[in-house]
C-alpha positions in Angstrom: 91.1 81.1 118.8 87.9 80.7 116.7 88.0 80.0 113.0 85.8 80.1 109.9 86.0 77.8 106.9 87.2 79.5 103.7 83.7 79.0 102.2 82.3 81.6 104.6 84.9 84.3 103.8 85.7 84.0 100.1 83.2 85.2 97.4 84.6 83.1 94.6 86.5 79.8 94.9 87.1 78.1 91.6 89.3 75.8 89.7 90.2 75.4 86.0 92.8 73.8 83.8 96.2 75.5 83.4 97.2 73.3 80.5 96.7 69.5 80.4 99.0 68.8 83.3 98.1 71.5 85.8 95.1 73.0 87.7 94.7 76.5 88.8 92.8 77.3 92.0 91.5 80.9 92.6 90.2 82.3 95.8 88.8 85.9 95.5 87.3 88.2 98.1 84.9 91.1 97.7 86.2 92.8 100.8 89.8 94.0 101.0 89.6 93.9 104.8 88.6 90.2 104.7 91.3 89.5 102.1 93.9 91.1 104.4 92.8 89.2 107.4 93.0 85.9 105.5 96.4 86.8 104.1 97.7 88.0 107.5 96.5 84.8 109.2 99.0 82.8 107.3 96.4 80.0 107.0 96.0 79.9 103.2 99.4 78.6 102.1 100.9 75.9 99.9 101.1 73.6 102.9 97.3 74.2 103.7 96.4 73.5 100.0 98.5 70.4 99.9 96.9 69.1 103.1 93.4 69.9 101.8 94.0 67.8 98.7 96.0 65.1 100.5 99.0 65.5 98.3 102.7 66.2 98.9 103.4 70.0 99.0 105.6 69.6 96.0 102.4 68.9 94.0 101.5 72.6 94.5 103.8 74.2 92.0 103.0 77.9 92.6 101.3 80.3 94.9 100.5 83.9 94.1 98.9 86.5 96.3 97.5 89.3 94.2 96.6 92.1 96.5 95.0 94.5 93.8 92.5 91.8 93.0 92.0 90.6 96.6 93.0 87.1 95.3 95.1 84.0 96.0 96.1 81.7 93.2 97.6 78.3 93.5 98.7 75.9 90.8 99.0 72.2 91.2 99.8 69.2 89.1 96.7 67.3 87.9 96.4 63.8 89.3 95.5 62.6 85.8 96.5 64.3 82.5 93.5 66.1 81.0 91.6 63.8 78.7 93.4 60.6 79.7 91.6 57.5 80.7 90.4 58.0 84.3 90.2 61.8 84.0 86.9 62.6 85.7 86.9 66.4 85.1 88.0 67.3 81.6 87.9 71.1 82.3 89.2 71.0 85.9 86.2 73.0 86.9 85.1 70.7 89.8 88.4 70.5 91.7 88.0 73.5 94.1 85.9 71.8 96.8 88.8 70.8 99.1 89.6 74.5 99.5 86.2 75.3 101.0 87.0 73.6 104.3 90.3 75.2 105.0 90.0 76.8 108.4 91.0 80.4 108.8 91.6 81.8 112.3 88.9 84.4 112.8 88.1 86.3 115.9 84.8 88.1 115.7 84.8 91.7 116.9 82.0 94.2 117.0 84.1 96.5 114.6 83.9 93.8 111.8 81.1 95.8 110.3 78.2 93.5 111.4 76.1 93.4 114.5 77.7 92.0 117.7 77.4 88.3 118.1 75.3 86.9 121.0 78.6 86.3 122.9 79.6 89.9 122.4 76.3 91.5 123.4 76.0 93.1 126.9 73.1 91.7 128.9 70.7 94.7 128.3 71.2 95.0 124.5 
């Protein structure tokens, strides 16, 4: 099965502090159809987030799927307390990058709303 990195599917991927000891990671989609396909793929989970960050899954303390907002929200423990010596991101705003490379299973079909891919076109199209 083909896949796409989350960076190609989500419209907003961000991080921010959730207090001095936690980070919140948000993944939002403009399209409800794309959101549902990502949700139904089962690829964006606590296990996937923990693997992307290279931490034990217990570090990811919560996961929320908010369908009315086409959104996923994950909370994880900060590796360093906010403002402590060694904290490289006081606001937690630069911690979302590992999410961007999570691979989402994605089969392309002509009914996805876009033009058919080269592989889907018939020889005379």
